[in-house]
Structure formats: structure tokens, C-alpha cells
C-alpha positions as CSV (number, residue, x, y, z in Angstrom):
1,M,88.9,303.9,29.5
2,E,89.2,302.0,33.0
3,S,87.1,304.5,34.7
4,L,84.0,303.6,32.4
5,T,84.4,299.6,32.4
6,H,86.6,297.0,33.7
7,E,86.4,294.8,30.5
8,I,88.7,295.7,27.8
9,I,89.4,293.6,25.1
10,T,92.9,294.6,23.2
11,T,93.8,293.4,19.7
12,T,95.5,293.7,16.6
13,Y,93.8,294.8,13.8
14,E,94.9,291.9,11.6
15,D,93.2,289.9,14.8
16,L,90.2,292.4,15.1
17,E,87.7,289.9,13.5
18,K,88.8,286.8,15.8
19,N,88.4,289.0,19.0
20,L,85.0,290.5,18.4
21,K,83.6,286.9,19.3
22,K,84.7,288.0,23.0
23,I,82.3,290.8,22.7
24,P,79.5,290.7,25.5
25,M,76.1,291.2,24.4
26,N,73.8,294.0,26.1
27,R,76.7,295.5,28.3
28,Q,79.2,298.1,27.7
29,V,83.0,296.9,26.8
30,G,85.9,298.4,26.0
31,L,87.9,297.7,22.9
32,V,91.6,298.7,22.0
33,V,92.8,298.2,18.4
34,L,96.4,298.4,17.4
35,L,97.5,299.2,13.9
36,N,101.0,300.8,13.1
37,D,101.9,301.2,16.6
38,I,98.8,303.1,17.2
39,K,95.9,303.1,19.7
40,Y,92.4,303.2,18.6
41,E,89.8,303.2,21.6
42,F,86.1,302.1,21.3
43,L,83.2,302.2,23.7
44,L,80.7,299.4,22.6
45,H,77.6,298.4,23.6
46,I,76.3,295.8,21.4
47,K,72.6,295.3,21.6
48,P,71.7,291.8,19.5
49,Q,67.9,292.6,19.6
50,Y,68.1,295.5,17.7
51,D,69.4,296.3,13.7
52,D,70.8,299.6,14.3
53,I,73.6,301.2,15.9
54,I,74.4,304.9,16.5
55,C,78.3,305.9,16.5
56,L,78.9,308.8,18.9
57,G,81.9,311.1,17.8
58,P,84.0,313.0,20.2
59,S,84.0,316.6,20.6
60,G,87.3,318.6,20.7
61,L,88.8,320.4,23.5
62,S,89.8,324.3,23.9
63,D,90.7,324.2,28.2
64,I,94.2,323.8,28.5
65,E,93.7,321.3,31.5
66,K,91.5,319.2,29.9
67,I,93.9,318.9,26.8
68,E,96.2,317.9,28.7
69,E,94.3,315.5,30.9
70,F,93.0,313.7,27.4
71,K,97.1,313.3,25.7
72,S,97.4,310.0,27.1
73,R,93.6,308.5,27.7
74,P,90.5,308.5,25.7
75,M,87.5,311.2,25.5
76,F,83.9,309.2,24.7
77,T,81.7,312.8,24.4
78,R,78.1,311.6,26.1
79,H,79.0,307.7,27.1
80,K,76.3,308.2,29.4
81,W,73.7,308.2,26.7
82,D,71.1,304.9,26.2
83,F,69.5,304.0,22.6
84,D,67.2,301.2,21.6
85,K,69.9,300.5,19.0
86,S,73.5,299.3,19.8
87,I,76.1,301.9,20.6
88,L,79.9,302.9,19.5
89,L,81.5,305.4,20.8
90,Y,84.8,306.1,19.0
91,N,88.3,308.2,20.3
92,D,89.8,310.9,18.6
93,N,93.5,309.5,18.6
94,T,95.2,312.0,16.7
95,R,95.4,314.4,20.1
96,Y,97.9,311.6,21.2
97,V,100.7,311.8,18.1
98,W,101.2,316.0,18.0
99,E,103.2,317.6,19.7
100,G,101.8,320.8,21.6
101,E,97.9,322.1,22.5
102,T,96.4,319.6,20.2
103,G,92.4,320.0,21.5
104,S,90.9,318.6,18.4
105,G,92.7,316.1,15.9
106,W,89.4,315.9,13.3
107,G,90.9,312.2,12.9
108,I,93.8,313.7,10.6
109,G,96.5,310.9,12.3
110,L,99.6,311.6,10.7
111,P,101.2,312.2,6.7
112,G,100.4,309.2,5.3
113,D,98.4,307.4,7.8
114,Y,95.0,308.5,7.8
115,F,93.7,307.6,11.4
116,L,89.7,308.3,10.7
117,E,89.9,306.2,7.7
118,N,91.4,303.8,10.1
119,I,88.3,304.3,12.3
120,K,86.0,303.8,9.3
121,N,87.5,300.2,8.6
122,M,87.5,299.4,11.9
123,I,83.5,300.1,12.5
124,V,83.3,298.5,8.9
125,K,84.6,295.3,10.5
126,I,82.7,295.4,13.5
127,T,79.6,296.1,12.2
128,Q,79.8,293.8,9.5
129,F,80.6,291.4,12.3
130,F,77.5,291.9,13.8
131,D,75.5,292.1,10.8
132,I,74.4,295.7,10.7
133,L,73.8,296.9,8.0
134,P,75.5,300.3,6.3
135,H,71.9,302.1,6.0
136,N,71.6,300.8,9.8
137,I,74.6,303.1,10.9
138,L,73.9,306.5,12.1
139,F,77.0,308.7,13.1
140,Y,76.2,311.4,15.4
141,G,78.8,314.2,17.2
142,S,78.8,317.8,17.5
143,S,81.2,320.4,16.3
144,M,84.5,318.3,15.8
145,G,82.6,315.5,15.9
146,G,79.7,316.8,13.6
147,F,83.3,317.4,11.1
148,T,84.1,313.6,11.7
149,S,80.6,312.0,11.6
150,I,80.3,313.8,7.7
151,Q,83.5,312.2,7.2
152,L,82.6,308.6,8.2
153,A,78.6,308.7,6.5
154,T,80.7,309.8,2.9
155,M,83.1,307.0,3.5
156,I,80.9,304.7,4.4
157,K,78.2,304.7,1.8
158,N,74.0,304.5,2.3
159,S,74.9,305.3,5.9
160,F,73.7,308.4,7.9
161,A,75.4,311.3,9.6
162,I,73.3,314.0,12.5
163,A,75.8,317.0,12.9
164,E,75.4,319.4,15.4
165,N,76.8,322.8,14.5
166,P,79.6,320.7,12.5
167,Q,82.6,322.2,11.1
168,F,83.6,321.3,7.6
169,D,87.0,323.1,7.3
170,A,89.3,322.0,9.9
171,R,91.4,325.0,8.8
172,I,88.7,327.7,9.4
173,W,88.4,326.7,13.0
174,I,92.6,326.4,13.7
175,K,92.3,330.3,12.3
176,N,89.9,331.4,14.0
177,Y,89.9,329.3,17.6
178,Y,93.3,328.0,18.2
179,L,95.4,330.5,16.8
180,K,93.7,333.5,18.0
181,N,93.8,332.2,21.1
182,G,97.6,331.8,21.1
183,M,97.4,327.8,21.3
184,H,100.5,326.4,19.5
185,S,100.6,322.7,17.9
186,K,102.8,321.0,15.5
187,L,99.0,319.6,13.6
188,Y,97.9,323.9,13.6
189,E,101.2,325.3,11.9
190,K,100.8,326.2,8.0
191,E,103.4,324.1,7.0
192,T,102.2,321.0,8.6
193,L,98.7,321.8,6.8
194,K,100.6,321.5,3.5
195,Q,101.4,318.1,4.1
196,I,98.3,317.2,4.6
197,E,95.7,315.5,1.7
198,P,93.0,318.5,1.7
199,F,90.1,315.7,1.7
200,K,91.2,314.8,5.5
201,Y,90.7,318.7,6.7
202,D,87.5,319.8,4.4
203,V,84.6,317.9,4.2
204,V,83.9,318.9,0.3
205,K,87.0,318.1,-0.6
206,M,86.2,314.5,0.9
207,I,82.8,314.6,-0.8
208,R,84.8,315.5,-4.0
209,K,87.0,312.5,-3.5
210,E,84.3,309.9,-2.6
211,K,82.2,311.4,-5.5
212,Y,79.5,310.7,-3.0
213,I,76.7,313.1,-1.1
214,P,76.2,311.5,2.1
215,N,72.6,311.0,3.9
216,L,73.2,314.1,6.3
217,T,70.8,316.2,8.7
218,I,72.7,319.4,9.9
219,I,71.4,320.7,13.2
220,Q,72.8,324.5,13.2
221,D,72.5,327.6,15.5
222,R,71.7,330.8,14.7
223,N,75.2,332.3,15.3
224,P,76.4,334.3,13.0
225,E,79.6,333.3,13.0
226,D,79.3,329.6,12.9
227,I,76.6,330.2,10.0
228,K,79.2,332.3,7.8
229,N,82.3,330.2,8.3
230,H,80.9,327.0,8.4
231,L,77.3,326.2,7.0
232,I,77.4,329.1,3.9
233,Y,80.9,327.8,3.2
234,F,79.8,324.1,3.3
235,L,77.0,324.7,1.2
236,T,78.3,327.6,-1.2
237,E,81.6,325.0,-2.3
238,L,78.9,321.7,-2.1
239,H,77.0,323.4,-5.2
240,K,80.0,323.5,-7.0
241,L,80.7,319.9,-7.4
242,P,79.2,318.1,-10.5
243,F,76.3,316.2,-8.6
244,R,72.8,315.7,-10.4
245,R,70.4,317.6,-8.1
246,E,68.3,315.2,-6.5
247,D,71.8,314.0,-4.5
248,F,71.3,317.3,-2.9
249,H,68.0,316.0,-1.1
250,K,70.0,313.8,0.6
251,I,71.4,316.8,2.9
252,R,68.3,318.4,5.7
253,I,69.0,321.6,8.0
254,V,67.7,322.3,11.2
255,M,67.8,325.3,12.1
256,E,67.6,326.0,16.3
257,P,66.9,329.0,18.1
258,N,69.8,329.2,20.3
259,V,72.7,332.1,19.2
260,M,75.4,330.6,20.8
261,H,77.7,327.4,19.6
262,V,75.9,325.1,22.3
263,P,74.4,321.3,21.8
264,V,70.6,321.1,21.6
265,P,69.1,320.1,24.6
266,K,68.7,316.1,24.6
267,E,65.2,316.1,24.3
268,K,65.5,318.0,21.5
269,L,67.7,315.5,20.0
270,Y,65.9,312.7,20.7
271,E,63.2,314.2,18.6
272,I,65.5,314.4,15.9
273,F,67.0,310.8,16.4
274,E,63.0,309.7,15.8
275,V,62.6,311.5,12.7
276,H,66.1,310.1,11.2
277,D,64.6,306.9,12.3
278,A,61.4,307.3,10.3
279,I,63.2,308.7,6.9
280,S,66.0,306.0,7.3
281,K,64.0,303.6,7.4
282,H,61.7,304.3,4.7
283,K,64.4,304.9,2.4
284,F,66.1,301.4,2.8
285,K,64.4,298.4,2.5
286,Y,66.2,295.0,2.9
287,K,66.0,293.2,-0.5
288,I,65.7,289.4,0.8
289,D,63.5,288.6,3.2
290,Y,63.0,285.4,5.6
291,A,60.8,283.4,2.6
292,E,63.8,284.0,-0.2
293,L,66.5,283.2,2.4
294,D,65.2,280.0,2.8
295,L,64.5,279.2,-1.1
296,A,67.8,280.8,-1.5
297,I,69.6,278.1,0.6
298,K,67.7,275.6,-0.7
299,K,68.7,277.0,-4.4
300,I,72.2,276.4,-3.8
301,K,72.1,273.5,-2.8
302,E,70.0,272.4,-5.5
303,L,73.0,274.0,-8.3
304,N,75.7,272.6,-6.3
305,L,76.8,276.7,-6.0
306,F,78.3,275.7,-2.8
307,D,81.4,273.4,-3.1
308,E,82.2,272.0,0.8
309,K,85.1,269.8,-0.3
310,F,87.1,273.2,-1.6
311,Y,85.8,275.4,0.9
312,T,87.0,272.7,4.1
313,E,90.6,272.3,2.0
314,T,91.4,275.7,1.4
315,Y,90.3,277.4,4.6
316,S,90.8,275.6,7.8
317,N,89.9,278.5,10.1
318,I,86.0,277.8,10.0
319,G,85.8,276.3,13.3
320,Q,82.8,273.9,14.6
321,L,80.2,275.8,11.9
322,D,78.5,273.6,9.3
323,P,80.8,274.8,5.7
324,L,78.1,276.4,4.1
325,T,76.3,278.3,7.2
326,H,79.8,279.6,8.0
327,Y,80.1,280.8,4.6
328,L,76.5,282.4,4.6
329,L,77.4,284.2,8.0
330,V,81.0,284.9,8.1
331,G,83.0,283.4,5.2
332,W,81.6,286.1,2.9
333,K,83.2,289.3,5.1
334,E,86.5,287.5,5.6
335,G,86.1,287.3,1.4
336,K,86.0,283.8,1.3
337,N,85.1,281.7,-2.0
338,P,82.2,279.6,-2.2
339,S,83.5,277.3,-5.0
340,R,86.3,277.8,-7.0
341,H,83.8,279.3,-9.7
342,F,82.6,281.9,-7.4
343,E,85.0,284.8,-6.4
344,T,83.2,286.5,-3.3
345,E,85.3,290.2,-3.5
346,F,85.2,289.9,-7.4
347,Y,81.3,289.7,-7.3
348,L,81.5,292.7,-4.4
349,Q,83.4,295.1,-6.9
350,I,81.8,294.9,-9.9
351,H,78.2,295.0,-8.4
352,D,78.5,297.5,-5.9
353,N,75.1,297.3,-4.8
354,V,75.2,294.4,-3.3
355,S,77.8,295.9,-1.1
356,E,76.3,298.6,-0.2
357,L,73.2,296.6,0.8
358,G,74.9,294.4,2.7
359,V,73.7,291.3,1.3
360,N,75.4,287.8,0.8
361,P,76.8,287.6,-2.6
362,L,75.9,284.0,-3.2
363,I,72.3,284.7,-1.7
364,H,71.8,288.0,-3.9
365,Y,73.3,285.8,-6.9
366,V,70.8,283.2,-6.5
367,I,67.7,285.3,-6.1
368,H,69.0,288.2,-8.6
369,G,72.3,287.5,-10.2
370,I,70.9,284.2,-12.0
371,D,68.2,285.8,-13.7
372,D,70.1,289.2,-14.6
373,N,73.1,286.7,-16.2
374,L,75.9,288.3,-13.5
375,A,79.4,287.0,-13.7
376,T,80.7,285.2,-10.6
377,S,84.6,285.4,-11.2
378,M,86.8,287.8,-13.0
379,S,87.4,285.1,-15.7
380,E,83.6,284.9,-16.7
381,Y,83.7,288.4,-16.5
382,L,86.6,289.0,-19.1
383,E,84.8,286.6,-21.1
384,D,81.3,288.1,-21.5
385,N,83.1,291.2,-22.4
386,E,85.6,290.4,-24.7
387,N,84.1,292.0,-27.7
388,L,83.9,294.9,-25.6
389,I,86.9,295.1,-24.3
390,K,89.0,294.6,-28.0
391,V,86.7,297.9,-28.8
392,I,88.9,299.4,-26.5
393,E,91.9,297.9,-27.1
394,N,91.7,298.2,-30.8
395,S,90.6,302.1,-30.6
396,E,93.4,304.8,-31.7
397,L,92.3,306.4,-28.2
398,F,93.2,304.2,-25.9
399,D,97.0,304.3,-25.7
400,E,98.4,301.0,-23.5
401,E,102.0,302.8,-23.0
402,Y,100.3,306.2,-22.2
403,Y,98.1,304.2,-19.6
404,I,101.1,302.1,-17.9
405,E,103.6,305.3,-17.8
406,H,100.8,307.3,-15.9
407,Y,99.2,304.6,-13.8
408,G,101.8,301.7,-13.4
409,T,100.9,298.1,-12.4
410,T,97.4,296.9,-13.7
411,E,96.9,294.0,-11.1
412,N,97.6,290.7,-13.6
413,L,95.2,292.4,-16.2
414,T,96.2,293.5,-19.8
415,P,95.8,297.7,-19.6
416,A,92.5,297.5,-21.9
417,Q,90.9,295.0,-19.3
418,H,92.1,297.0,-16.4
419,Y,90.8,300.6,-17.7
420,F,87.6,298.6,-18.8
421,I,86.5,296.8,-15.3
422,K,88.5,299.5,-13.1
423,G,90.4,302.1,-14.4
424,W,87.4,304.5,-15.5
425,G,85.7,304.4,-12.1
426,E,89.1,305.5,-10.5
427,G,89.2,308.5,-13.5
428,R,92.0,307.4,-15.4
429,N,92.5,308.6,-18.9
430,P,92.8,305.9,-21.4
431,S,94.9,308.4,-23.6
432,A,96.3,312.0,-24.0
433,R,93.3,312.6,-25.8
434,F,90.2,311.1,-23.9
435,D,89.5,312.5,-21.0
436,T,87.3,310.0,-18.8
437,E,86.2,312.7,-15.9
438,F,85.2,315.4,-18.2
439,Y,83.1,312.9,-20.8
440,L,81.2,311.7,-17.4
441,F,80.4,315.0,-16.4
442,V,79.5,316.3,-19.9
443,Y,77.3,313.3,-20.6
444,D,75.9,312.9,-17.2
445,D,73.7,309.8,-18.2
446,V,76.1,307.9,-19.4
447,S,77.5,307.9,-15.7
448,E,74.0,307.3,-14.3
449,L,74.3,304.1,-16.7
450,G,77.3,303.2,-15.2
451,I,78.7,302.7,-18.7
452,N,82.4,302.4,-20.0
453,P,82.8,306.5,-21.1
454,L,85.1,305.0,-24.0
455,V,82.6,302.1,-25.2
456,H,80.2,304.7,-25.0
457,Y,82.0,306.9,-27.1
458,I,82.8,304.5,-29.3
459,T,79.7,302.8,-30.0
460,Q,77.2,305.5,-29.6
461,G,79.5,308.6,-29.2
462,I,80.9,309.4,-32.7
463,E,77.6,308.9,-34.3
464,N,76.3,311.7,-32.1
465,D,79.2,313.8,-32.3
466,F,80.4,314.0,-28.7
467,A,83.8,315.7,-27.5
468,T,86.3,313.4,-25.8
469,N,88.0,316.5,-23.8
470,Q,87.2,319.6,-23.0
471,D,89.3,321.6,-25.5
472,E,87.3,319.7,-28.3
473,Y,83.9,320.5,-26.6
474,I,85.0,324.2,-26.5
475,N,85.6,324.0,-30.3
476,K,82.6,322.2,-31.0
477,H,79.6,324.3,-29.0
478,K,81.6,327.7,-30.1
479,N,78.8,328.9,-31.4
480,E,76.6,328.3,-28.4
481,I,79.1,329.6,-26.3
482,S,79.5,332.9,-28.9
483,M,75.6,333.1,-28.6
484,I,75.8,333.1,-24.8
485,E,78.8,335.3,-24.2
486,N,76.8,338.2,-26.5
487,S,73.2,338.1,-25.2
488,W,72.5,340.8,-22.6
489,L,71.2,338.2,-20.0
490,F,75.0,337.3,-19.4
491,D,77.1,339.7,-17.7
492,E,80.0,338.5,-17.2
493,K,81.4,340.5,-14.1
494,Y,78.2,339.0,-11.8
495,Y,79.1,335.7,-13.0
496,V,82.8,336.2,-11.8
497,K,82.2,337.5,-8.4
498,H,79.3,335.0,-7.4
499,C,81.4,332.4,-9.5
500,C,84.4,330.6,-8.4
501,D,87.7,329.2,-10.0
502,L,87.4,329.1,-13.9
503,E,89.9,326.8,-14.5
504,N,91.1,328.5,-17.3
505,L,88.0,328.9,-19.2
506,T,86.3,332.4,-20.0
507,P,83.4,333.0,-17.8
508,A,80.9,332.5,-20.8
509,Q,82.9,329.1,-21.7
510,H,82.8,328.1,-17.4
511,Y,79.2,328.9,-17.3
512,F,78.3,326.9,-20.6
513,I,80.3,323.7,-19.8
514,K,79.9,323.5,-15.8
515,G,78.3,326.9,-14.3
516,W,75.0,326.1,-15.3
517,K,75.1,322.8,-13.3
518,W,76.6,324.0,-10.3
519,G,73.6,326.4,-10.0
520,N,75.7,329.9,-10.9
521,N,73.5,332.2,-12.6
522,P,75.0,334.1,-15.5
523,S,73.6,337.5,-14.4
524,R,71.0,338.6,-11.6
525,F,68.3,338.2,-14.6
526,F,68.6,335.3,-15.5
527,D,67.5,332.1,-12.6
528,N,68.5,328.5,-13.8
529,R,66.7,327.1,-11.0
530,Y,63.6,328.6,-11.6
531,Y,64.0,328.1,-15.7
532,L,65.0,324.2,-15.4
533,E,62.2,323.5,-12.7
534,K,59.8,325.4,-15.0
535,Y,60.3,324.1,-18.2
536,S,60.8,319.8,-17.7
537,D,61.8,320.0,-21.5
538,V,65.1,321.4,-20.6
539,R,65.6,319.5,-17.4
540,N,65.1,316.3,-19.1
541,F,67.1,317.1,-22.2
542,G,69.6,318.1,-20.1
543,L,70.1,321.9,-22.3
544,N,72.2,324.6,-20.8
545,P,69.2,327.2,-19.6
546,L,70.1,330.4,-21.3
547,Y,71.9,328.7,-24.4
548,H,68.1,327.0,-24.7
549,Y,66.5,330.2,-23.8
550,L,68.4,332.7,-26.3
551,R,68.1,329.9,-29.2
552,Y,64.1,328.7,-28.5
553,G,62.4,330.0,-25.5
554,K,62.6,333.5,-25.9
555,D,60.5,333.0,-29.7
556,E,58.3,330.4,-27.1
557,K,57.9,333.5,-24.9
558,R,59.4,331.4,-21.8
559,F,59.8,333.4,-18.7
560,I,63.6,334.0,-17.2
561,N,62.6,334.1,-13.6
562,K,59.8,334.2,-11.0
563,R,59.8,337.8,-11.5
564,D,58.9,338.1,-15.3
565,E,56.3,335.4,-14.8
566,N,54.6,337.2,-11.9
567,L,54.7,340.6,-14.1
568,S,53.3,338.8,-16.9
569,Q,50.4,337.5,-15.0
570,F,49.7,340.8,-13.5
571,F,49.0,342.6,-16.6
572,G,47.8,340.1,-17.8
573,K,45.0,340.2,-15.1
574,I,44.9,344.2,-15.9
575,R,44.3,343.6,-20.1
576,K,41.2,341.4,-18.7
577,K,39.5,344.5,-16.8
């Protein structure tokens, strides 16, 4: 790093925020962060006159000499690039810790220590310190750097990624390049990969884990191998995940004429960056303007929402700043509370849209939270929702012993409180009879509304004859499934060939429950997407398209694909003649 900058700041992870104060503005500086005896290296060029930051990821290495050269020092790809925004470059330190010819590490790190997640946490601290909001963070990289860019944009919600010819599953690259060319590394051994959680080397698995599709632009060359092994794999696997159709619109693909796995010209790339800037600025608008900010501060003082005595007695490390100013600028990011009645971390956790926007929670509360009657502390939230928690506690579908046995400690909450506040969002089940993730998947409007699924079932689901788990759902809908199974429009062999892992379901069961939501057609004759786009009533009610056609659409003379519609129009014109 010394060859790139003579200013290098070294700090432990615990003292990172304290040492960020030493970062000079408007010039490049090195940053070394020590965590678990591992070095994490960054190049920073903070430009306070701009709201945005671009984070540039490292590329992989295939040349043996280069691999040896960078086994003990960082590699910052594109460190000479400049932008009208702050710049952060991060190193792939996985190369340091695995024996052998490790040209690419994908941020995998060591079993039990995910380096890329640590890098993510450090980037969050850096951007928060310099007041850069998540939607103003852009990750860019090519090939392996494209992979890490997508992973980071998935972990940091509302950020963006531009990935050029990205790898989507590290195992594909290992198999097709490193092993094929006789390169050896402990990281590339099959037995080692078995010890590593799949989300660390597979983008789709990370998206599934985070339950979030990132804002992503893919720049793809026309190399047949890249398209087959990476892009098609990604799109195929992605569409098997249970996301809403509009979530997939967050992904853009820019096809480039190159037939080789090479970066696009810098000038062309800058054009793509400009398009990204326009899109991101349109998509996200900061919810609080400066006029509102002044009013909010006045209101905080009028309502005595900031307790200066409490703040100064509780926190001694606020420096020379006025206590309220310290909290508004720095304290909230450190998890400090403005009073004993307002819990910063709780407010950000429960009202997660506030965290995503990067808004100071007390400012948000004054402008929006008071009118919306939002809780400001755990005790207040529990009191406000006492009746709903009792509904869970008294339900035969909540088994306290089961919950503790399967999930352990409940963080100073009763099991029912924990499930109501956190557990359901983590996919935990309240008992063996109620499948949280299945309920949210099948009745996806519950998920969109952010309602606790067991509360929804007890208060509304029972009345509407909803199912609590997959077996019960299949039993309730056995007639509809049978209708599909016996239809000429359902081709079992076609479905199995073009679908996925059926997860111990019959093809008709899988299609009825999951397949249609994932875009899997029941046969070559029936087009799910066409039917749902053509008939908004079916789409709006969330009905299985083939079942709707068999039960209603056929009698209503609805079309089953575009060709069917075109033929009808063609013969209609002939009849008129």
C-alpha cells in the first residue's frame, strides 16, 4: 500500500470510528483495520462536497507470478480512476490465509469468519461516519469483483451494484478455470468448500438468505461460456426464489458486443455510471429536507425529547460538541440513547425503513413517528402490543417448550414476545404445526403488510380457512391440484424437465403451490406470465393461472398464450372478410 499512498491509518475494528476522525478530506489515504488478527485494507478518497461514494472491488488473479506478488500485499484494481464522488477501494484478504495458488478469494475468508461480511460492516461504519446514505453507495467490479459487488449490495439494503461480467457461483469458476489449469489451493478443494456455507460463494444463495434482491446492473459480454455458465445460471436460479414480480425489475442487463471476457472501455463504463446516477437519484429521495430538520430540532427541544443530563452522565466520550448536536450527528450511529425513554437501536430495528434511509431516529420520530404513534422503547412496544402477544401466548399453535428447544435463548423476552417481535422475521416457527415461512410465502400479502403471521392466522386466517403448513394446504386444495394434474395443459414430464428440485412434492403439487410463482410453465402450451399479464383480475387476486383457466377462464374464452390470441384475431379477421 505504501507505493500508492504515504498516509496510512491503522486501527482495530473496535476503534475504527474513533480513528475515522483522522481521515483527511479530498486526498487518498490508506486504512488498515485489524479484526481477529486479520488485516482488512482500504484506500479512501473522501470528498465531502459529494453525497455519493463508489466502492471498487478487486479482480481475481490467474497469473502465478502475480498471485505470489499479492500474497502478502493488497491489490486495489482501478486505483487511478477518479469520479465526482467519494471513492473506496477494498482488498480481497482471503488470498492471505489459504495455502497454495489462491488467485481469487471471493471474500470467503475462513470457516466461521466471513471476511466479506466483515468488509461490509466496515464499509457501513465508514459511510455512516461520513453521512453517506445507503442509496448513495455504489459497488462496482468485474468478474470476481462483480461477484463481491453483488454480495455487498445484497447485504447493504438500498445500495446499488454495477457488476461487469460477474461470477455468480464461485464453484463454477473454480471448476472451469483453476482446477482445469492445474492450480492448487486449499480453498479450491471440494472438501474445503463443503465446510463453507453456500451463501458465501453463491450470489443466489445470498439473495435467498437475505430475502432481498439488490439494485443491480449487469454488464454482460457475449462470450458463450460466460452467458451459459454464469448469466443463465443466475437468472434461472433467481427466478426460482419466492419474490414478487416487481422485485425482479431491480435488475438491469446491459449486453456488450465483446465476445471475450474483457472489461468494456472506460469511456463506455462512465456512460453506464451516469445512467446509474440518474436512476438512483430518481428512485430514492431523502425524506427529510433542511426546513423540516430545523423544525424537528425545535420540536425536540419543545417536547423535551432530549435529556441532556441523562446523555452527559451516561456517555462520557462526547468530546467538545453540544450534547444534542453530538447525538444528532454521531451519537445515534453509536447506538446512544437521547433519553431513558427513547431506545435508538430498538427504534431502528423495529422501524427498519428508518435504518435503510439513514435518517436519525429521533428526527424521524418527531416528523413522522409521533403522528404514526410509533413506539420508542421495547417496554412501550410490548405494552402497546400486549393483547396481540397474549393472542399468541394463548394459542394452541404456540408451543413455548418447542420454541425454546429449537431456538434457545429469547434475549430477556418471553418466547411469545420474542416470536411476535423478532422470531417470525427470522423464519422461526411457533410450534411444529405452524410453518412461518410457508404461511408468508403462500399468503404473500401478509408478508407485504409486515403482519406477524400467527397473529394474522388467528385473527383472519382461521375465518378464511387458511392453512398453517404445507401438508394442510395440500389437503385443503386437493381438488384444485387434481384438476391441474388431470388437465391436458399440465405435462408432468415437461414440468420436471424445466423446473427444479420438487422438494418431495408431486409435480402438480409443486406447480400449484410454488412453480407458478417462480415462472415455471405447466406445459409448452400454457404461458403463466402471459396469462397473468393479460388478465389483471387473476394477477391481483393471486390465483394460480392454470387453475383459474380450468375453473373459469375456459368458459370465459380467455387465451392461454400469445399464439392463441394471435390465431383468434387472425381467424376473426377472416370471418369478417
